Structure formats: structure tokens, C-alpha cells
N, C-alpha and C positions, 0 to 999 in steps of 0.2 A: 276572687277567682280570676277576674280579668287581669289583675296585676300579675298573678302567677303565670297565666298563659303568655303574657307579653314577655315576662322574664325567661320563661322556658324557650320561647321562639328565638329570642335574642341570643340566648346561650347556644342553642342549636346552630344558629347562623354563624356565630363566632367559631364554633367547633368545626363546622364545614370549611370555613375560610382557612383555619389553621391546617387542616388536613390537605387541602389543595395547595397551600403554600409549601408544605413539606415535600409534596410530589414534585413541584417545580424546582426546588433546590436539588433534589436527587437527580432529576433530569439534567439540570445545568452542569453538575459534576461530570456526568457521563459524556456530555458534549465536549467539555474541556479535555477529558481523558482521550477521547477519540481525536480531537484536534491535535493534541500533543503527540499521539501515536502517528498521525499522518505526517507531522513535521519530522519526526524521527526517521520514518521510512523514506520520506522525500530526500533527506540528507544522504542516506545509504544509497538510494537509487541514483542520485546525482554523481556520487563518487564512482559507483559501478559503471555508469554510462561513460564517464571520462576514461576509466580504465579500458573499457571495451573499445572506445575510439582509438586509444593509444595502441592497443593490440592490432586493430585493423590497419592502422597507419603503418605500423612496423611490418605487417604482412603485405604491404603494397596495395591495400584496398582503401586508398584515400578517398574521401568524400563519399563513403558508403552511406546508404540510407539505413538508419538504425532506429528501431522502434521498440520500446519496452512497454508491455502491457501486463496487467495482473488481474487476477480474480481473487477477492477476499471472501473466504467462507465465514459463516456465522461464528465459528469457533476461533476465528482469527488467523487461520491458515491462509497463506498467500501462495498462489501459483503464478509464477512469472513466465512470460514468453518473450524471448529476445528474437526479433526478426531482423535479419541483415540482408540488404538488397544491394548487389553490385554485379555488373555484368562479367567482371573478370573472375568471380568466384568459380564459375563452371569451368573455367580454363585451368584452374589449379589441379595439380596431381592429387590423387586420392590421399596420399600420405600427407601432403600439405594441408588438405582440407581437414584431415583428422587432427593434425597438430594445431591448426587454427581453432577447431572446436574445443580441444583440450585447454588451450590457452584462454579462451573465452570462459570456459567453465571454471577455471581457476580464479577468475575475477569476481565470481558470484560471492556475495556476502553470506556468511554462514550464520544464520539465525534459525532457531528451532521454529518449525512451522513454515519455512520458506523453501519452495521448490522451484527449480529453474529448468526451462526447456529452450532449445535453440532451433531456429528455422533459417535456412539460407535460401535465397532466391536470386 
């Protein structure tokens, strides 16, 4: 009876170890997928920011302070906010401000689940 009890306990321990190992493998894949997703979006964001800087330079707003932030929802949806800081922005005519906003909106990468907002200060 003692031999059977030892065998049953050893089998149960190995079974638990196997289950825990499977969970770790599954979690590891999720981390790799998230890491790859972050790299993918980081590339898009870098290109976007370079285009934004080019548009601002063309509009005469060189050395503008530019900040891109985002909120990622649990479903993967991303809400980006582009903040542009330049003292000369307030001096632009309304039509120039609208043209600038349209030009910056055209720079945004179009991916499903990505939304952009602009703020000028």
C-alpha cells in the first residue's frame, strides 16, 4: 500500500509540474506577441513623427515641441494624441491653422483600431 501511495504522489507531482509548465509556455508566447506588436507600432510612430516634423517645418514652425501619447485599450484599440507646442501657432490665420491640422491628419497611419487627436498650444 505504501508503494502505491508513493507512486500516486509522485505521479500527481509530475502532473502538476507538467500543467504549470504548459501555462508558462502559453504566457511566454503572449509576451513575444506583445513585444512584436510594440515594435511594429513603434516603427509606425517613428515614421509618423518624422512626417509631422516635416509638415511643421514646411509651415514655418521649426523646432516645435511635439509629443505623441497613446492609450491602448484591452481590445487593442489605440487612441493617439499629438500635442504641438509653438508660440507662432497662435499667430497663424485660422485658414492656415485648419490647413496645418489637415496636413497633420493626413500623416496619421491608417490602421484599424487607431484613432488620432491633435492639440495645439
